[in-house]
SEDREN-661020 format. One record per atom (N, C-alpha, C, O): x, y, z; residue in one letter. Coordinates in steps of 0.02 Angstrom, whole numbers, plus 50000, padded with zeros to 5 digits. Each point is the difference from the previous one (the first is absolute). Layout:
% SEDREN-661020
XYZA...
This chain:
% SEDREN-661020
500414994049999M499605006049999M500435006150003M499845005049968M500724995050070Q500405005850002Q500325001649932Q500085005849981Q500104988749980V500335000749938V499505003849953V500195004649963V499144993150042T499495002949956T499965007750010T500005003949953T499974997850115V499965007150012V500605003849974V499925005549973V500674992050034I500615003249976I499975001049923I500175005349973I499604989549994V499985000649929V499465005249976V500115004049955V499324995450080A499465004949986A500215006650011A499835004249959A500554997750095A500255006550010A500465002349949A499995005849979A500494989149997F500465001549948F499685001949939F500205004849967F499294991450014L499675001049942L499705007149994L500015003249948L499724998950110F499685006050009F500535005949992F499875005049966F500734994250065I500455004849993I500235000449926I500035005349969I500124988950004A500205000249928A499515003449955A500185004249958A499204993850050A499475003149960A500025007650006A499975003349948A500094999550109V499975007250011V500665003149969V499965005649976V500584991350024T500615002849980T500234997949932T500575001749981T499044994949981A500234997649935A500175005749955A499705005350004A500804993549951Q500105005149952Q499924997249929Q500474997849967Q498895002650012G499804997249936G499625005249960G499965005850022G499784992749923P499545004249962P499525003950041P499644997150041P500335009449950G499565004150039G500165001550069G499595002350039G501054996149977N500175000450072N500715002950007N500444996050015N499725010249977G500645002650018G500514999849943G499845001749943G500804996050072V500484998849955V499934993049974V500134995250036V499645004149899S499654993849983S500444995349950S499794994449986S500795007949990K500384995749951K500635003549985K500065006050006K500424990049973T500655002149969T500064997149931T499954994049989T500175010649964T500084997849927T500715001549975T500315004950021T499944990949937H500615001749963H499904998249929H499664995249985H500635008849970T500044997549929T500534994649999T500475000350039T499464994649915S500394993949997S500074998049934S499555000849959S501074996350027S500124997049940S499794992649994S499924997149946S499995000050115K499814993050005K499464999350058K500154996850050K499285005749945P499575000550056P499734992750019P499834999050058P500124996349896L499804993650020L500524995850038L499834995450038L500815006249953V500534996850044V499905002250073V500044995950047V499845010549961G499915002650068G499354997850032G499974999150061G499505000049899L499394997450027L500064993250022L499744998250053L500614997549907E500134992950019E500344999650066E499844995750041E500635008849972F500395000050065F499525001550056F499994996550051F499635008549939M499575002550056M499484994850019M499874999150060M499824997449891L499514994950009L500274994150036L499664996850041L500985001949943K500334993950031K500185001250074K499894995650042K500395010649973Y500295001550065Y499565003750050Y500084999350061Y499465004649911L499605004450043L499304997450001L499784996849952L499865004650104P499254998650001P499665005149953P499755005150025P500234993849913T499715004349950T499544996449950T500064993949990T499525009449981S499604997549941S500125005149944S500205005750008S499654991349930V500005004949941V499445004850008V499454998050020V500655008349965A499485005050000A499424997549955A500104998449942A499265001550089E499454997449969E499875003549934E499774996949952E500365009550046D499825003749935D500524999949948D499915003149947D500614993650065S500524999149949S499674996949936S499494996550003S500845005049936C499774996349940C500094992850001C500344997350043C499354999549909S500064992649994S500714998349986S500315003149957S499974991850081S500724997749991S500475006250012S500594999949980S499175005350052N500425005850017N500275004049945N500485003850005N499164995149939Y500225004049939Y499345003849971Y499504996849984Y500555009650011C499455004049974C500175001249926C500535002549981C498984995449978K500075000549928K499915006749977K499695004050035K500574997749905K499925006749971K499255001749999K499584995949981K500285010050039G499305002749995G499624998350065G499445002250009G500854993950035S499584998150060S500005005550049S499554999850042S500875005049961F500095005550049F500235005949964F500354999549950F499445006850076P500265005849965P500755000649990P500245002749951P500144994450100D500755000749991D500284994349960D500614999349995D498944996649977G500264995249949G500234993150031G499884998250058G500474998449896E500294993850020E500465000050058E500415004550005E499544990450042K500445000150055K500034992750036K499554995849996K501015003650038Y500064993650041Y499945002250076Y500275005250019Y499414990950019Q499835001350070Q500314994950044Q499924994049989Q500445008450060G500284995750052G499715002550067G500385002550042G498974997049967R499695003750055R499774995050054R499554995949988R500765004650072A499844995850056A499635004150054A500125006050005A499474991050032Q499615003050058Q500184995550063Q500024993849998Q500105009950055L500084996350065L499404996350019L499455002749992L500614991450031V499414997150032V499915002950068V500475001750036V498884998949980T499795003850062T499664994650046T499684995449974T500385005250093P499754995450044P499194999450001P499714995250025P499985010049945F499304999950001F499674998349929F499415001349986F501054995849972S499784998649934S499704992849989S499774998349946S500264997850106G499744993350001G500554994849976G499874994049999G500725008449982M500554995349977M500274996650062M500175003150050M499864989949943V500304996350057V500594995349971V500324996650039V499795003349904K500544995749975K500185002249928K499645004049970K500904993450002R500185000849932R499614995049956R500184994249995R499285008249975N499494996049970N500034999849926N499534997949966N501045004350007C500134999749923C500624996449993C500565002650008C499344990749974Q500604995549991Q500205000049927Q499594998549957Q500995003150029L500315000749933L500354993649977L500334996850041L499625001349895Y500334994149974Y500335001249936Y499755003549956Y500834993750040S500355000049933S499794994449951S500095000349939S499634994650097A499714994449954A499424996650041A500025000050062A499514997449904Y499414996950035Y499804993849964Y500184999049942Y499444996750093G499774994049977G499274999150008G499605003449968G500184991950077G499354998750008G499655005550047G500305004650027G499054994349979Y499615004750044Y499454996450032Y499844994349983Y499885008950064T499454996750040T499485005350011T500175005949997T499184992250016Q499485004350015Q500085003350070Q500144996750050Q499775009849952D500115003950063D499555006149998D500145004949965D499304994950074S499535005449991S500325006850027S499745005449983S500784994450057T500315006350024T500545002449952T500295005350016T499894991749929A500565001349963A499815002049930A499454998849975A501065004449993T499975001849929T500714998649966T500525002650022T499474993149923N500634999149966N500045005449947N499515002149970N501165000050021L500125005449951L500594997749958L500514997650025L499405003049908V500574998749954V500215006549969V499595003949976V501084997250026A500265007149983A499855001449930A500014995749957A499855010750033A499905002649927A500664999549963A500545000750028A499384998249906T500624999349959T500165006849968T500545000849972T498985004250031T500165006149968T499885005750057T499545000050041T500935004449953A500025005750052A499355003649995A499755001549945A499954999850116G499425004250003G499364995849997G499465002850004G500584990649990D499454995449995D499904997350068D500445000550042D498944996349972Q499844997450063Q500164992749997Q500094997149946Q499944999750118C500134992950006C499384996149978C499445002649998C500694991249985G499484995549994G499774997750070G500414998250042G498935002049970T499734999350069T499544994350003T499554999449959T500574996050092Y499624994150013Y499764999950072Y500344997350044Y499095005449969A499744999950070A499794993150025A499724995849965A500415003450092G499784993350032G500514994349994G499854994150009G500785008049976Y500504994549990Y500715002850029Y500145006049997Y500254989550029S500685001350019S500494995049975S499864994049995S500745008549988F500524995649970F500244995550059F500005001850058F500194992449920N500254994950051N500765001950013N500424999949956N499705001750105A500725002150017A500504994449987A500595001249988A499164992650015A500454994349992A500374999449931A500574997849994A499035004349956D500224999449931D500105007349967D500015000549939D500085004750101A500155006549979A500665002350026A500264996950047A500035008249926T500655002650017T499885006650031T499915004849963T500104996050104S499855006150035S500565004949998S500604998350002S499175008049994L500525005550006L499925002850068L500334997550046L499245007649968H499885002050067H499285002450000H499695000249947H500045001750110A499305002050009A500055007750019A500475002650029A498955000749949T499995007350021T499285001550021T499594995549999T500255010650020F499335001550020F499615002749940F500275003149955F499104995750047A499515002749946A499265000550027A499734995350029A500015010249960H499275001150022H499544996949949H499444998050016H500785001549921T499594997449947T500434995349955T500615000050000T498974995949961A500374996049952A500375004149949A500524997849976A499235007950006D500355004449957D500685002350023D500475000549962D499565001150104Q500605001850028Q500494994650000Q500605001349991Q499204992050019C500424994549998C500264999049927C500584998249990C499025002749962C500224999949926C500515004949992C500494998349966C499485008150061K500505004949988K500634998650035K500535002349979K499434994050077A500594997850037A500414994749955A500615000149995A498974995749976C500354995349955C500335003149942C500534997849978C499155007549996A500255003149939A500655003650014A500415000949954A499695001150108T500665003550016T500584995750027T500575002250012T499234991149998T500494995850030T500364995449948T499664996449963T500985003850034T500414996949951T499854992050004T500054996750052T499775001249891G499864992749989G499314997950020G499834994149991G499755010350035C499324998050019C499584998549936C499955003949953C499734990050053T499564998649945T499254998950024T499524999949960T500434999250105A499324999050027A499995001550075A500515001150032A498884999049993A499925001750068A499344996950028A499524998749963A500485000450102T499304998550032T499855005150054T500385001150048T499065001949940Y499765005150046Y499524996850049Y499544996649977Y500545004450091T499524997850048T499635005650029T500315004950021T499064994849982T499575005650025T500165000850071T500024995050036T500105011249989E500095001350070E499295000450035E499515001749967E500464996850097P499335000050029P499665006649996P499395000049991P500935005650015A499715006750002A499975003549935A499765005649997A500494991049949S500065003749935S499355000349969S499855005349972S499764990450026G499345000549969G500015000049926G500474997549971G499025005249996A499974999949927A500195007349978A499585004049978A501084997550029R500195007149982R500005000549922R500094995149964R499815011250012R500055001049930R500575005449987R500165003950044R500124996149895L500515004649986L499725007349999L499505001349968L500795002850063L499755007150004L500585004249976L500574997949994L499245008449993Q500555005049984Q500275003050063Q499635001850046Q501034998849956G500335002550062G500134995150050G499644995150004G500885005850038P500134995550052P499434999450048P499645004850008P500254989550024Q499424998550040Q500155001250073Q500585000050020Q498905000950022P500135001550069P500344994850040P500295001650051P499694991949926Y500334995150032Y500744999649977Y500374995850027Y499865008249925E500684999749979E500385005150038E499745005550011E500864993150011G500425004450038G500455004549957G499895001249941G500595001150093Y500525004749972Y500274997049933Y500134994049996Y499955010449953G500244997849938G500755000749993G500305005150020G500024989549950L500684999949980L500014999249927L499964994249979L500095010649981H499915000049926H500605001349959H500405004550014H499674991449936L500515001449951L499635000049933L499554996049989L500655008649966V499615000749936V500435002449944V500475003950011V499384993949930D500355002249938D499485002949950D499714996249961D500175010550039V499555003049954V500395001349936V500455004149999V499394992449951M500435000149940M500065006749965M500525001749973M498935002250027A500005006649961A500355005650041A500185005149971A499924994150101S500305005250039S500705000949981S500344995449978S499905011350031A500645001749974A500545001050057A499835002150056A500794996649929T500565002050044T500445005249965T500585000850017T499155002649936T500435004849960T500315005150047T499685003150042T500984997649947G500365004750045G500394996350054G500435002950033G499424990849976G500334996350054G500244992949972G500184999349942G499814995950102I500254993449980I499434994649998I499495000950034I500594994249931D499504994549998D499894996850068D500465000150041D499004997249974V499874996750060V500494994850015V500274999750055V499864996049896A500464994450009A500715002650025A500334997150044A499885008449922D500625002950019D500035002350075D500474998750037D498985004749981L499875001550073L500034994450046L500325000350052L499364994449930E500014993750045E500734997250001E500224997250049E500145003749896G500694998050002G500445003550050G500474997150028G499355009549985H500355004150050H499854997050070H500434999350044H498934999049961F499854997050064F500414993150012F500194998350056F499904998149890T500384994150009T500715001550019T500284996950045T500045008149917T500715001650017T500055002450070T500464998150036T499065006249986R500065002850073R499904994850051R500384999650049R499094996249941L499804995750055L500384993350001L500064997150053L500185000449889G500404994649991G499724993650040G499434998049988G500944998950056D499754994350039D499675001950062D499864995550041D500005011249973M499655002050062M500484999050060M499734999450056M500885000249939S500444998850052S500155005850048S500264999250055S499555006849916S500165006150046S499445005149978S499694999949946S500235004450103F499445005349985F500245004849949F500595001949995F498865000249965D500125004749947D499435005150000D499444998550022D500715007249956A499445005550002A499414998549957A499465002750011A500624992949940F499404998049960F499534995350040F499444998649978F500774999250075L499534995950046L499475004450035L499524997750032L500625009049959D499495004850028D499445000449955D499495002650022D500514995249915Y499424999949959Y499594993750013Y499964995649956Y499755003850102S499684994150025S499305001050014S499795005750011S499804988849990T499404999650030T500064996150064T500204994250000T499645008950054Q500084997550069Q499414995750024Q499455002650011Q500644991149997L499434995750021L500154996850068L500534997050008L499035003650039F500084997150065F499744993050001F499464998549974F500934997250057T499764993050014T500154998150073T500485002350029T499114993749998V500134997750070V500504994549996V500384998950047V499664997549898N500464994149999N500575001449952N500054996649948N500355007950066L500615001549960L500434993949987L500214998849944L499934997250113P500424994449988P499774995149941P500414997049964P498945002450030Y499714995749949Y500295002049929Y500214995949959Y499785011250031Y500265002449936Y500714999149990Y500224998649944Y500155002250105Y500734999050001Y500124992649978Y500374998649953Y499324996850084S500084992849984S499804998449928S500364996549964S499065006150016T499784998349932T500475002749946T500154996549952T500105009750056F500435003049949F500684996450000F500324999249948F499884998850114K500664996450006K499984993649967K500484998149967K498994998450040T499884993249970T500065000349924T500284995549968T499445009850005D499985000449926D500525004749970D499995002049942D500504999750104N500575004049977N499835006949968N500325002649955N499135000150075V499805006949980V500465005250033V500025000350062V500345003949899P500475005250032P499585004350045P499445002049981P500824999650078M499675004550049M500545003050045M500564997550007M499245007850021L500405003550055L499605000450063L499425002249998L500854995750055V499715000550068V500255006150035V500615001050002V498975003150025A500195006350034A499665000550064A499474997150010A500855006850039S499725001050067S499985007550014S500425003749974S499124998750064W499925007050018W499635001350060W499604995950022W500515010050009S499615001650062S499385003849980S500005004349956S499454993850079T499395003649990T499945007050025T500395001950044T499175002149932D499945006550020D499625000150067D499474997050005D500795006350043G499685000250068G500264995650052G500355002450045G499484990649952D500224996150054D500664996649980D500254996150041D500065005049903A500644997349982A500084992850003A500574997750009A498894998349985S500094993049993S500284998049933S500025004249955S500214989750035T500284998549936T499514995849958T499704995150021T500265007849914W499594996249947W500474998549947W500595001850001W499124994349948Y500424997149947Y499675001249935Y499395000849998Y501004999449947S499765000549931S500334994749961S500584998350012S499034998749936I500334995649949I499885003649934I499425000849981I501095001449985F499925002949934F500074994549945F500474996050001F499055004049954V499994995449941V499815003749939V499545004150002V500794994849947R499855003149933R499574995649962R500234994449987R499165007349992V499564996449952V500394999349937V500155005149970V500034989050005P500464998849943P499915004949941P499435001649982P501095000649990E500035003949937E499505005950004E499695001649949E500225001450108S499585005850004S500315005250044S500554999150025S499075006649983Q500215005750048Q499684998650067Q500175003650047Q499394991549961L499604999050061L500464996950053L500234994449991L499895009150064I500324997350059I499494999150056I499645004650019I500344989150009L499614998650057L500375000250061L500504996450005L499315007350042E500285000150070E499564997550049E499555003450024E500594990049991L499564996650049L500245001650071L500594998950016L498985003450024I500155002550067I499654996450056I499404998549996I500985000050054G499654996750064G500435001550064G500555002849998G499174995250055S500335000750066S500444994250019S500435000650044S499474993849923E500354993950020E500664999249955E499995000549938E500544998150098N500644999349960N499944994149955N499884994450024N500195006749911P499924994449953P500594995549999P499964994349978P500585008150044V500674996250000V500254998050067V500594998550009V498965001450039A500174997650068A500254992749995A499674995549974A500965003550054G500244993549997G500404998549938G500324994849997G499675009349955V500364999449932V500705003450012V500065006150007V500454989549996T500655002550020T500385003849945T500485003750014T499294995549922D500405003049946D499695006349973D500255002949952D499204999450080V499665006049974V499955004750059V499764998350054V500505008249935T499935005650050T499575005449966T500175002249945T499314999750084P499595005249969P500385006649988P500395002050043P499505001249903T500325006349985T499615005850036T499395000749992T500965003150047P499635005650036P499855005849955P500435002649966P498924999550035V499775005349964V499565004850040V499864998450058V499945006949920E499635005250038E499284997350010E499784995249968E499855008250079T499334998350008T499584999649936T500055004649959T499554990250031R499684999349934R499245001550005R499695001449948R499994998650112L499285001150004L499885005350055L500395000850046L499055002849946S499785005050045S499764996450068S499874994050000S500085009850053A499744996850063A499294998049994A499784995250032A499855008749925R499284997949991R499964992949969R499574996050019R500865002349936Q500034993649971Q500224994550047Q499744994450002Q500785007750038I500244994550047I499454998750053I499934994250022I499685010950000T499494999450049T499454995549972T499744995950038T500075004849897L499474996449969L500214992749989L499624995450016L500975003449959Y500164993249982Y500264995750057Y500084993949994Y500045009450063S500194996250059S499464996250026S500134995350038S499255006149947T499404996350023T499824994649957T499514996850017T500805001549928Y499884994849949Y500234993050028Y500494999550036Y499154995349945V500244993450021V500084996149936V499825002449946V500484991450059K500194996049946K499324996749970K499524998650036K500515000449901D499434996749966D500284994349955D500605000149985D498984995149994E500214994549959E500315001749933E500414996449972E499355009350003N500265002449929N500605004549999N500225002149946N500044999450113N500575004750001N499865006349963N500395002349958N499065000450058L499775006449960L500495005550011L500365000250049L499645004149905V500395006150000V499555006249993V499464999549970V500735006050056Y499565006550004Y500445005249977Y500595000250016Y499105004249943A500335005949974A500095005350052A499515002850025A501124998549992A500175004750054A500245006649975A499845005150030A500554995049916A500205006649971A500274998749928A500194994549981A499805010949981V500405000349936V500575003850011V499955005250033V500644992949941S500595003750013S500385001649936S500024995949954S500295010050041R500375001949942R500655003250019R500035003750049R500454995349918A500675003450009A499935007549971A499605001249954A500775003050072T500015007149974T500715002850006T500394997750043T499785007049916S500585003750002S499945006350036S500505003150015S498904999050000N499825006650031N499404999350049N499425001049982N500754997250080I499464998650044I499655006850023I499444999950024I500925006249966T499705006350013T499425001649951T499475002650019T500654995849920A499515001549945A499444995350014A499435002249994A500654991850022V499464995050014V499575002850062V499395000249998V500965001850051D499635002350059D499575006249985D499435000650023D500855004149939S499635005649980S499394998249961S499455002450014S500624993349937F499394998149955F499494996050040F499405001249994F500804994350045Y499504995850036Y499695004250058Y499444998450021Y500895006650005T499715003950056T499595005549969T499435001050021T500845002749928N499595005949979N499544998749944N499465003050001N500694992649948A499564999049945A499504994350021A499405001049993A500804993850030L499594993950012L499675000650068L499484996950012L500835006950032K499725000350072K499954993950036K499534999050038K500964996549954T500064993850034T500325001650074T500275005450012T499664990250028T500265000650067T500634996050012T499994994049987T500605009250038A500614996750012A499884995750060A499745002350051A500454991149943V499894995050054V500674996550019V500034996150048V500475005349917L500724998050017L500495004149971L500005001349940L500495001050106T500565003849981T500644997150028T500084999550061T500404998549893V500604997250021V500565003849965V500035000749939V500455002050108D500605003849969D500594997150035D500135001550058D500244994149904L500634997450024L500605003749959L500274997749950L499865007950079E500475004849963E500664996549991E500295000749947E499964995450101Q500624996849998Q500084995149942Q500564998549979Q498884999249995Y499954995249945Y499725003049941Y500004996749948Y499775009250053G499745003849942G499294996749982G499805000149942G499844997050109V499384996749988V499445004850029V500035002750055V499454997849901H499395004450021H499444996349973H499984998349941H499535000350103R499394996549981R499375003450026R499995002150057R499494998449903R499365002850018R499444995549977R500024997249945R499475002050098C499384996649981C499435004950013C499995004250045C499524994749906Y499425004749999Y499374996150000Y499994994549974Y499475008150054A499314996550000A499545004849963A499935005850017A499754991149925W499445003649973W499414999750047W499914995350038W499695009949957S499395000250044S499554994249988S499744999149945S500184996950108G499554994149992G500344993849984G499684994850006G500985005149973A500314994349978A500344996450058A500285003350045A499704990249954K500324995950051K500764998849990K500394999850047K499774999549891S500744999249985S500365006649988S499695005149985S500954994850021D500435006149995D500285000349930D499934995249963D500395010550018V500405000649946V500655002850025V499995005050035V500614991749948C500645002150031C500505001349950C499954997249945C500565007150068F500555001749958F500674999950041F500045001850059F500464996049904T500684999750036T500485003549956T500014998749940T500375005550087Q500595002849969Q500664997250035Q500095000550060Q500354996749899R500634997050028R500585000949948R499875001549942R500734997550080P500574999949955P499844995049946P499724994750016P500435006649923T499724995349948T500404993649993T499764995149973T500905005050053G500354993349996G500364999749934G499935004549959G500484989950030A500444999749945A499754994549947A500354998749951A499074998250060K499834994849959K499705002849934K499435002449998K500944997349951G499765002449935G500065007549991G500125003650048G499804998649893K500055007049979K499315003550008K499975006150003K499464989950001F499375002650000F499735000350070F499824994850028F500135011350003D499785000650064D499335003050009D499665000949950D500115000750110V499355002450011V499885006449965V499465000949973V501025003850025K499915006149961K499944998949925K499615003249965K500814991950011D499954998649927D499304996749984D499735001249946D499984994950098F499344997549993F499475005749993F499615000549952F500435003850102E499555005949996E500045004449940E499505002549974E501154998450004N500095004149942N499724996749939N499695003449958N500404990250034M499694996549945M499214999949999M499695000449947M500024999050112L499275000650004L499745006649978L499505000449964L500845004750060W499795007249984W500145001349929W499635003849968W500934993150002S500105001349930S499414996949958S499795003049951S499974991350067V499454997049966V499355004550013V499645001749954V500254999950108H499375003550012H500005006649963H499475001949973H501075001750023S500035006849967S499994998949926S499815004749966S500384989550001T499984998649934T499304998049978T499755002649950T499934992850088V499384997049977V499415004250023V499535000949963V500515001650100L499435003950024L500145007949980L500095004550042L499904996449895T500025006849978T499405004350025T500075005950015T499374990949988T499435003050034T499734994650049T500164994149993T499405008350060P499774994850046P499594994449971P499964994650030P499735006449909A499604995049964A500364996649947A499684997049958A500955003150039A500394997649943A499904992349993A499954996250048A500045002149887N499894993149980N500464998449940N500055004349956N500314989950039P499934994050047P500235001450070P500335005050015P499504990450025G500185000950073G500724999450014G500404997249962G499745005550095D500715000050030D500054993250033D499644998650048D500814997149928K500104993450029K500194999650073K499844995450038K500525010049978Y500284999750070Y499485003150047Y500114999950061Y499345002749916N499435001050050N499704993550026N499625000250048N500554994249923D499834993550025D500474997950063D499914994850032D500545009349980N500374999550068N499615004250044N500125006050003N499394991050033H499585003950044H499764996050061H499994993849999H499835009650050Y499544997150053Y499345003149994Y499945005149965Y499574992350065A499295002449989A499705002150069A500084996450050A499585009349952V499635002050060V499295000049982V499795003249952V499834993250086D499274998849985D499625002050062D499824995750041D500065010749967L499815002750064L499235002350003L499695000350052L500065001249887Q499305002549995Q499925006750036Q499495001350032Q501035003049963I499955006450031I500065005349940I500134998149943I499785008050072S500035005449955S500775001349982S500425000550044S499725000049891G500695002049980G500045007049975G500495001849968G498995002650045D500015006249978D500635004350026D500255004449965D499964994150093Y500595003850030Y500594998649956Y500435004449992Y499624989749979I500594999149955I499955003749935I500475003149975I498864996649997A499915003849940A500115007250009A500275003249955A499544999650100E500175007450016E500705000850003E500235004949971E500204990650061Y500675001150004Y500354999549928Y500455003949985Y499344991849979F500294999549927F499805005949960F500395002449959F499025000250052T499795006049959T500405005750019T500225003849957T499904997050106A500435005550026A500774998949989A500405004750003A499764989649985N500724998049997N500104995249942N500254994450009N499565007849929N499964995549944N500754998249974N500385004449979N499804989150024P500744998949984P500154999549921P500574999349978P498895001149985Y500124999549925Y500275006149972Y499815005450024Y500644994649927P500224993549966P500474996650046P500425003350031P499524990049976L500474995950038L500735000049968L500095000549940L500414998950105T500674999349982T500314994450040T499684997150043T500925001449942K500334994550037K500155002650072K500214996150043K499705010049970D500135002850066D499375002050037D500035003450052D499384994549922S499345002050031S499964996950072S500264994650014S499405009250028P499984997550074P499424995550008P499984996550050P499525003249903Y499434995650000Y499615000649935Y500185004149958Y499314992050033G499615000349943G499344996650006G499844997950055G499775001549893F499364996850002F499844997749928F500335001949952F499154994050043A499764998349936A499234998750008A499784998150054A499845003049895C499304999650002C499794992550007C499574998350041C500714997649923M499784993150002M500144996650070M500565000150026M498894996950001Q500014996750065Q500225005550057Q500274998250053Q499615008349932S500155004850050S500744999450030S500125001150060S500324997049897Y500684999150026Y500325006250032Y499935005649975Y500434993350080I500425005550023I500774996949999I500104994150015I500345009849967I500694998349997I500415003450055I500095006049996I500174990450055D500365003350054D500705000949984D500234997349949D500145006450092P500705001849979P500454994649983P500515001549969P499404992350047T500454994649983T499844997749925T500374996049972T499105006649998G499834997949935G499514994149999G499754997949948G500144999750109G499484994150011G499315003250004G499925005750022G499584990749957S499325002849993S499544997550053S500154995450038S499295007849964I499464998150047I499364999949962I499825005049970I499844989750028Q499354999349973Q499475001450052Q499964996450050Q499625008549938T499485002150050T499294997849979T499854999549940T499754999250106D499324999149989D499595004850048D499614997850042D500515008949949L499705005150039L499385002649968L499914998849940L499665004550094F499475003749973F500225007449987F500355003150040F499434999549903F500195006949976F499395003649975F499614997649960F500325008750069S499575005049962S500365004549961S499715003749961S501004996450048K500465003849958K500484995049970K500094994550024K500225007949922S500454995949962S500725002350005S500135005850017S500324989849969Y500715002549987Y500045004649940Y499614999149954Y500795005550042P500045004249938P500184996549941P500504996549999P499095004249947G500104996549937G499664993749998G500064996349951G499565002050103C499664993549993C499205000849987C499704996749958C500025007650079G499295001849982G499514994550014G499534998849961G500574997650098W499604994950018W499285003150022W499935005950017W499574989249980S499395000950036S499884994050046S500234994649984S499445006050067Q499904994350045Q499724994149963Q500174994250012Q499355007549938S499624994149971S500474996349948S499864994149986S500675008949987D500394995949950D500664997750032D500414996949965D499725004550100R500644997750028R500064992649996R500574997749998R498914998450001K500094993049998K500344997949933K500284994549997K499695009449954L500334998149937L500775000550008L500384996849965L499825007350081L500715000750010L500304993750035L500614999150002L498964996750025H500244994150040H499884993549961H500074994650029H499735005849906A499894994149959A500674995850001A500525002949986A499484991250027G500594995649997G500485000950047G500604999449985G499205002350079L500535001250057L500504994850003L499834994149991L500785007550021E500544995150013E500185000550073E500454996450023E
């Protein structure tokens, strides 16, 4: 009985603090040259499902969206109130016989990109004469099909209906039971004119991060995910020889020791920073955590200190983190233009490290920035990255409504707060940054109400407006058109 009470209380806490669609800081997106490679990694190692509104087989054909043809590697965190209790999508590289099973649906992979799986409800493949890959989470048979489409060697899958899933139907937009989004996308028509190709940028990440044996400034480009069971992830990554860096740090306020595991999603810009209070390498004699500065605000530490372990080793979005070459410019923009609240300030003058975290009004997760000495790994440093982004923005976004799209605006986090954004429109009207240059302090774009902060990284907003950004001319009735095909 006591266990039931603890779990019920935990589920209530998680439901209240979840960071999913319609609730605060809701996703991290990166443009990617190989989004399906990254999605396969996330589905295998994290409690995630494919975003329900992704295109069939994770490929959007020409003409299916206003921004055209694209590949989608969009994962959503599983939430404790979604009804998911196990990895219920078993993937196979080969299959043989099958049996009747009223709770299952067999899926045979599509042979053409953008097509749907062959679907056979009421049957499951016989595990004894099939070759299993791994299992992942899926709210629907369609999501299980998409998981197979992104997994190397997958030819078929069996989806087992979860007790709470019911007869869901495919809807537009992420669903309430889907959590925080970890998205990789390749929008084919979008431009990188004035900068470098996405694959070349990912190559710079490879050069700088290497085997993850030491800390690098590019690890600050991370999505920070709390988990109660950090040792589970260390053990899992270790078993599969996934490169990672273990770090330790003192919390803000009570100065207790917490830990981070940094992992790069393969061949992408997406860095996952898994955070927890339990030492993941306790008893491991050949690994010493790398000391780093405080990574989370006191409000996050207080929140997650109440969480307990669960059978799915769930992770929760705690913060979005970016590196910066100018913490002063970031602080000015987030304080004066966006009117966020500073929730963490770290200044380690002796090491040249400065970290700031901010909270959007109503958001549970934070947004963090770190300025540090760039280090000697490679010739492409944080400032070079920022200069490249601003070179693309200033070349492609000649006007706020410029088309084709700016490919690096797909490097964004999203705020989904359902509050008025008129104060931001007023600021941009009074302080219009156009025409943009490589030295611009900030920017914006009409499509998806993008804001570009001083790092060159973007913010996708879902705010209410009675006023528009200059050069955009929105009306409240047609704003939904700006959000067609959200990534």
